[in-house]
N, C-alpha and C positions, 0 to 999 in steps of 0.2 A: 405528501410532498408532491407538488405539481412540477411541471417541466421547468419553470423559472426558479424554483426554490434552490436548485443547485448553484444558481448564479446570484442569489440574493445575499446581501451582506447580513441581514437579520437571520436568515437560515444558517449561515456560517457560524454566527455567534451562538445560536441555539444549539447547534450540533457540537461546537466546541465546549459549551457549558455542560451538555450531556456527557461528553467525553470526560471532562474534569470530574464531574460527580461520580461517574462510574469507576474512575481510577483511584478514588480516595481509599485509604486503608480500611475505613469502616465498611465499605461495600465490596471489597475484593473477593471474599468468599461466597457472597450471595449472588444468586442469579434468579431472574424472573422465570426462566425455564424450569429450574428446580422447584420454585414455589408453585408453579402451575402444573407440575407433573408431566411436562413434555419429556419424551425419551430422546436419547442421543440419535436414534434412527430418525425421528421426526425432525430434529434440528438439521441433520445431514440432508434429508430430502428437501427441506426448505432452502438450504445452501445450494444444493444442486439446481433447484429452480432458478435461483438468482444467477447462477453461472450460465444457465441456458439463455437467460435474457441478455446477458453480456455477449454471448456468442451471436445473438441476433441484433447486436448493436442497440439494444433497448437499455441504455445505461440509466435512464430515469426510472424505469420499472425495476431494474436490478437494485438501484440505490434504495428504493422503498423497502425492498426485502432485506437488504443488508442493514438498514437502520433498525428494522424489526429484530434481526438476528443479534445485533449489538445490544439492543435493549434486553433481549432474552438471555444472552450469555456474553457479557462484555469481556470475558477472559480469553476468548478464542481469537487468536491473531488473524486467522483467515477471514473473519467477519470484518475486521478493521481493514484488512488488505482489500477486500471487495469494495468497501466504500472508497478506498484510495484509487482503485482502478476506475470506478465510476467518475470520480472527480477529475482524474487525469484525462479520461476520454471527453469530459466536458471542458477541457483545457483550463481547469481550476487547479493550477499546479501547486499553489501554496496550500490549499486545502488537501490536495493529494499527499503532499509531503507530510502534513500533520497526521493524516490517517495511516500512512505507511510507518511513521515514527511510532504511533500508538500500537500498531501491529508488532513492531520490533521491541517495544517495552514488554509485551506479553511473551514474545519468543525471539530473543536476540539472535538465534541461529536461523531465522526465517530468510533464506537466500532470496526467495522471490520478492518479498517486500523490500529487501535491501537493494536489489537491482532496480525495482520500480521507483524507489525513493531516489536513487541516483539519477534516473531519467528525469524525474520531477525537478530535482535540484539543478540539472543541466538547463532545463527550460527557464529556471529562475536565475540562471547565471551564477549559481553557487558552485563553481567549478571545483574548488578545493574540497568542499564537503562531498561532492559527487565522486571525486577521485578516491577519497577515503572509503566511501561505500564500495566502490568497485574493487579496490585493493582488498578490502575485507572479504568480499565474495570470492575472489580468486585465491586468496590465502586459505580460506575455509575449504574450498574445493579440493585442495591438496590432500586433506584428510577424509573428506566426505565424497565418496565415489558413487553415491546413489544415481541411478540412471535418470530418475525423474527431474533432477535439478540440472542435468547436463545442458539443456537448451538455455537456461538462465545464466549459467556460468559462461557459455559461449557468447551470449548477449553482452555480459559484463566485459569479457575479453575484447569483443568488437568495439564497444564504447571506449574502453581504455586505449585501444589502438588508434581510434579516431581522435581522441584527445591528444595523444602523443604526436600524431601526424599533423594536427593543427598547430601544436606548439613548434614543431620543426618548420612548418611553412612560415609561421610568424617570425621565427628566428632568421630564416632565409630572406624574407622580405625586409626585415630590419637591417640585414647586413648588405643589401644591394644598394 
C-alpha cells in the first residue's frame, strides 16, 4: 500500500472486499496466524510496532502493518481499530467508520472503537448515530471502572457536552 492508496476508491473497495470475506461465517474460526504458526507474542509485537508508527504520525506505515494484522488474525478488534485510526488520520471518515464498526462487530464492548466511531460519524454529520455511540460509552462506563478506559469516557463526555451546547446555541439563535 503506497501513500495514495488510503485515498483511492479502488483501495477502499479492495479493503472492504477483504473485510467482507474475512467476516463470513466460513472463515471466522480460521486465521492465517494460526496456519503459519505465529505466536500471540509475535502478533502483539507487530501490533506494538504499528502503534509506534501511529505515535510518529506515520499512519501510512501503520496502515500497512494493520492490514497485515487483519489478514493474519481478522478476529482481533484492535487490528480493525488500528485501521480505523489510520483512516481517520487520513481524513477518510467513511472508511474509518467502517473499520471501527468492524472492530465493534468483534468486540461490542470496545469503548475506544465506539468513541472513535462517534468522532468519525460527527465528521460525516451523522449526529444521531454519533450521539447513540456516545450514550452507549457513558452508560457502559457506569459499570466498567477500568482506569485505562477513563480518558476515552472523558472524551465521550466532552463530545456529548459539545453536542448539547451546540443544540442549545441553535435553539437560542432560532428564538431570537
